[in-house]
C-alpha positions in Angstrom: 0.0 0.0 0.0 1.4 3.4 -0.9 0.5 6.8 0.7 0.0 10.1 -1.0 -0.7 12.6 1.9 -1.4 15.7 -0.2 -3.9 14.4 -2.8 -7.2 14.4 -0.9 -9.1 16.9 1.1 -12.7 17.5 2.2 -15.2 20.4 1.9 -16.6 22.0 5.0 -20.1 20.6 4.2 -18.8 17.1 3.7 -16.7 17.4 6.9 -19.9 18.2 8.9 -21.6 15.1 7.5 -18.6 13.0 8.4 -18.7 14.3 12.0 -22.4 13.4 12.2 -21.8 10.0 10.8 -19.0 9.4 13.3 -21.3 10.3 16.1 -23.7 7.5 14.9 -21.3 4.9 13.6 -17.9 5.5 15.3 -14.6 5.5 13.3 -15.0 5.6 9.5 -13.0 5.0 6.4 -13.4 6.0 2.7 -12.7 4.0 -0.4 -13.0 5.6 -3.9 -15.3 3.3 -5.8 -14.2 2.1 -9.2 -17.7 2.2 -10.7 -19.8 -0.8 -9.7 -22.8 0.6 -7.9 -22.6 4.3 -7.9 -20.3 5.2 -10.8 -17.1 6.5 -9.4 -18.0 7.7 -5.9 -16.3 8.0 -2.6 -17.9 5.3 -0.4 -17.9 5.8 3.4 -17.9 2.7 5.7 -17.5 1.9 9.3 -13.7 1.6 9.9 -12.6 -1.9 8.8 -15.8 -2.9 7.1 -14.3 -2.5 3.6 -11.3 -4.8 3.2 -8.4 -3.0 1.6 -5.6 -4.8 -0.1 -2.1 -4.5 -1.5 -3.4 -2.8 -4.6 -5.2 0.0 -2.7 -3.4 3.3 -2.2 -3.9 5.4 1.0 -4.2 8.9 -0.3 -4.4 10.5 3.1 -7.1 11.3 5.7 -10.2 13.4 5.5 -11.7 14.5 8.8 -9.6 11.8 10.6 -10.8 9.0 8.3 -8.4 7.1 6.0 -9.1 7.6 2.3 -8.2 4.7 0.0 -8.3 4.4 -3.8 -7.9 1.3 -5.9 -4.8 0.9 -8.1 -6.8 1.2 -11.3 -8.5 4.4 -10.2 -5.2 5.8 -8.9 -3.6 5.3 -12.3 -6.4 7.3 -13.9 -6.3 10.1 -11.2 -2.7 10.2 -10.1 -2.2 13.7 -11.5 -5.3 15.1 -9.7 -6.2 16.4 -6.3 -9.4 15.0 -5.0 -11.9 16.9 -2.8 -14.7 15.0 -1.0 -17.9 17.0 -1.2 -21.6 16.3 -0.5 -24.7 17.1 -2.5 -28.4 16.4 -2.1 -29.8 13.3 -3.7 -29.5 9.7 -2.8 -26.7 7.6 -4.4 -27.2 4.0 -5.3 -24.3 2.6 -3.4 -23.7 1.3 0.1 -22.1 4.4 1.6 -23.3 5.4 5.1 -24.7 8.8 4.1 -27.1 7.4 1.5 -30.1 7.0 3.9 -29.8 10.7 4.8 -30.8 11.8 1.3 -27.3 13.0 0.4 -24.3 11.6 -1.3 -20.6 12.1 -1.3 -18.9 13.0 -4.6 -15.5 13.8 -5.8 -14.4 17.1 -7.2 -11.0 17.0 -8.8 -8.4 19.4 -10.1 -5.2 18.7 -12.0 -2.0 19.0 -10.1 0.8 21.2 -11.4 3.4 19.0 -13.1 
């Protein structure tokens, strides 16, 4: 597993949602989905509920939660900075915020080369 500490951050609105989810579910983790259920979306799980492997990259932490991305997604996005944000609307994945009528999403920007 590799670590990229400066490639992920979180918006204020999403950070507030994470704090609320932590109050309900305890420690959390994020994994950037590769497209199965909800396109390419950041999925939020109770810590340890999603099994990460050797091909997952730890990009850093958002609001005290580790944020992982699969190797294939990392290869596509390795030249971008990812920001976790939140919008109204229910996603179709298994992420913890879905029952709240909101969903996390990624906003990205290219890093200077």
